[in-house]
C-alpha positions in Angstrom: 8.8 1.2 -14.7 11.4 2.7 -16.9 11.3 -0.3 -19.3 7.5 0.0 -19.5 7.6 3.6 -20.4 10.2 3.0 -23.2 8.1 0.1 -24.5 5.4 2.5 -25.5 7.6 5.5 -26.4 9.6 3.5 -28.8 6.5 2.0 -30.3 7.2 -1.6 -29.3 3.5 -2.0 -28.4 2.7 -2.0 -32.1 2.3 -5.2 -34.1 5.3 -6.5 -36.2 3.6 -5.5 -39.5 2.8 -2.0 -38.3 6.4 -1.5 -37.2 7.7 -2.6 -40.6 5.3 -0.3 -42.4 6.2 2.8 -40.3 9.9 2.0 -40.7 9.5 1.7 -44.5 7.6 5.0 -44.7 10.2 6.7 -42.6 7.6 7.9 -40.2 8.5 5.7 -37.3 7.2 7.0 -34.0 6.0 5.5 -30.8 3.0 5.9 -28.6 2.2 8.6 -26.1 2.8 8.3 -22.4 0.6 10.5 -20.1 1.4 11.6 -16.6 -1.6 10.9 -14.4 -0.5 12.9 -11.3 -2.8 15.8 -10.6 -0.8 18.7 -9.2 -3.8 20.4 -7.6 -4.9 17.2 -5.9 -1.4 16.7 -4.5 -1.3 20.2 -3.2 -4.8 19.7 -1.6 -3.7 16.4 0.1 -0.5 18.0 1.4 -2.4 20.9 2.9 -4.6 18.5 4.8 -1.7 16.6 6.4 -1.1 17.5 10.0 1.5 14.9 10.7 4.5 13.3 9.0 3.4 10.6 6.6 2.4 9.7 3.1 -0.7 9.9 0.9 -1.3 8.0 -2.3 -4.5 8.2 -4.3 -5.1 5.8 -7.1 -7.8 5.0 -9.7 -8.5 1.4 -8.6 -9.9 0.6 -12.0 -6.8 1.6 -14.0 -4.0 1.7 -11.5 -3.3 5.3 -12.4 -1.6 7.3 -9.6 -3.5 10.5 -9.1 -1.6 11.9 -6.1 1.6 11.0 -4.4 2.6 13.1 -1.4 5.3 12.8 1.3 5.4 15.0 4.3 7.6 16.8 5.3 9.0 17.8 1.9 11.0 20.6 0.4 10.9 23.1 -2.4 13.3 22.0 -5.1 14.0 25.6 -5.9 15.2 26.2 -2.4 17.1 23.1 -1.3 17.3 23.2 2.5 20.6 22.7 4.4 20.7 19.4 6.3 23.1 20.8 8.9 21.5 21.4 12.2 18.1 19.9 11.1 16.5 18.3 14.1 14.7 15.7 11.9 18.0 14.6 10.4 17.0 15.8 6.9 13.9 13.6 6.9 12.3 16.0 4.3 14.5 14.1 1.8 12.9 10.8 2.6 10.1 9.9 0.2 7.7 8.2 2.6 5.6 6.8 -0.3 8.3 4.5 -1.6 10.9 4.5 1.3 8.8 4.7 4.5 7.7 1.7 6.5 4.1 2.3 7.7 1.5 -0.1 9.2 -0.7 -1.3 6.3 -3.9 -0.6 8.3 -7.1 -2.1 7.0 -5.6 -3.3 3.8 -4.1 -6.0 5.9 -7.6 -7.4 6.3 -7.3 -8.6 2.6 -4.3 -10.7 3.6 -6.1 -12.1 6.7 -9.2 -12.9 4.6 -7.1 -14.7 2.0 -5.4 -16.7 4.8 -8.9 -17.7 6.2 -10.0 -18.8 2.7 -6.8 -20.8 2.1 -7.2 -22.6 5.5 -10.9 -23.3 5.3 -11.8 -20.9 8.2 -14.3 -18.7 6.4 -17.2 -19.8 8.8 -15.8 -18.0 11.9 -18.2 -15.8 13.8 -17.0 -13.4 16.5 -18.6 -10.8 18.7 -17.4 -7.2 18.4 -18.1 -5.2 21.6 -16.1 -2.2 20.3 -12.8 -3.2 21.9 -11.0 -6.2 23.2 -7.7 -6.9 24.9 -5.3 -9.4 23.3 -2.2 -10.2 25.4 -2.5 -6.8 27.0 -2.9 -4.9 23.8 -6.1 -3.0 23.1 -7.9 -3.5 19.8 -10.6 -1.0 19.1 -13.2 -0.5 16.4 -14.2 3.0 15.1 -17.9 2.2 15.6 -19.1 3.2 19.1 -20.4 0.1 20.9 -19.0 -2.2 18.3 -20.5 -4.1 15.4 -22.0 -7.0 17.4 -21.9 -10.5 16.0 -20.0 -10.5 12.7 -19.1 -13.2 10.1 -16.3 -12.8 7.6 -18.5 -11.1 5.0 -20.0 -8.6 7.3 -16.7 -7.9 9.1 -15.0 -7.2 5.7 -17.9 -4.9 4.7 -17.7 -3.1 8.1 -13.9 -3.2 8.3 -14.2 -4.6 11.8 -10.9 -4.4 13.6 -12.0 -6.6 16.5 -13.2 -9.4 14.2 -10.0 -9.5 12.2 -7.8 -9.4 15.3 -9.6 -12.5 16.6 -9.4 -14.2 13.3 -5.7 -13.5 12.9 -5.0 -14.9 16.4 -7.0 -18.1 15.6 -5.2 -18.5 12.2 -1.9 -18.2 14.0 1.5 -16.6 13.2 2.7 -19.4 10.9 -0.3 -19.4 8.6 -0.4 -15.6 8.5 3.3 -15.5 7.7 2.9 -17.8 4.8 0.0 -15.8 3.3 1.8 -12.5 3.8 4.9 -14.0 2.0 2.6 -15.0 -0.8 1.5 -11.4 -1.1 5.2 -10.6 -1.4 5.7 -9.1 2.0 9.4 -9.3 3.0 10.2 -9.2 -0.8 12.9 -6.9 -2.0 12.0 -4.9 -5.1 14.5 -3.4 -7.5 13.3 -0.6 -9.8 15.6 1.4 -12.0 13.7 4.7 -11.4 13.6 4.9 -7.6 14.6 3.2 -4.4 11.9 1.0 -2.7 12.3 0.1 0.9 11.7 -3.6 1.6 8.4 -4.3 3.4 8.6 -6.1 6.7 6.1 -8.6 8.2 7.0 -10.7 11.1 4.3 -11.2 13.7 6.4 -13.2 16.1 4.9 -15.2 18.9 3.1 -12.3 20.7 -0.6 -12.7 20.1 -1.2 -9.0 20.7 1.2 -8.1 17.9 -0.5 -10.7 15.7 -3.9 -9.2 16.4 
């Protein structure tokens, strides 16, 4: 992150000839770096949060981060005293970069990739709205379920029941290999901030895998 910013600020993105010309003319200057965070959008997202957690909004076409919010937080002009805090000073934890949260429906991308890699894209399952897997209840947001789903329709509908059954059939070992390929369980080192290592280990319990 830090190196990428310096790359543009120092003008290293320019061609070699352009850098020689600007250096010769004594007018050497780098490019501009723009902050994409929208303060009003961050404030709005924070006001909507009823529970502890994190919100990140991105422009999927450019990768620009428009909002990054962690709750609870603190006012940097009034640093709170950690002594006696029931939450153990958790307002100092940036849940965006340091929190471990279930990936939710984004995990369906990993499951779909695993199905493609293992030639299991032809699976069709019925979604009645909820199922039990090893005693754990898997529910879909659609009342009454989606009915019969294939991989394409299940992905479009974000069907929890379909992907739970698909993950169980794929099995823990295959899912683990694909998750590792997506760099789960990989430790990242950035000079700008601390990033908590992700954790994916479904184990042998099919309910957890689902």
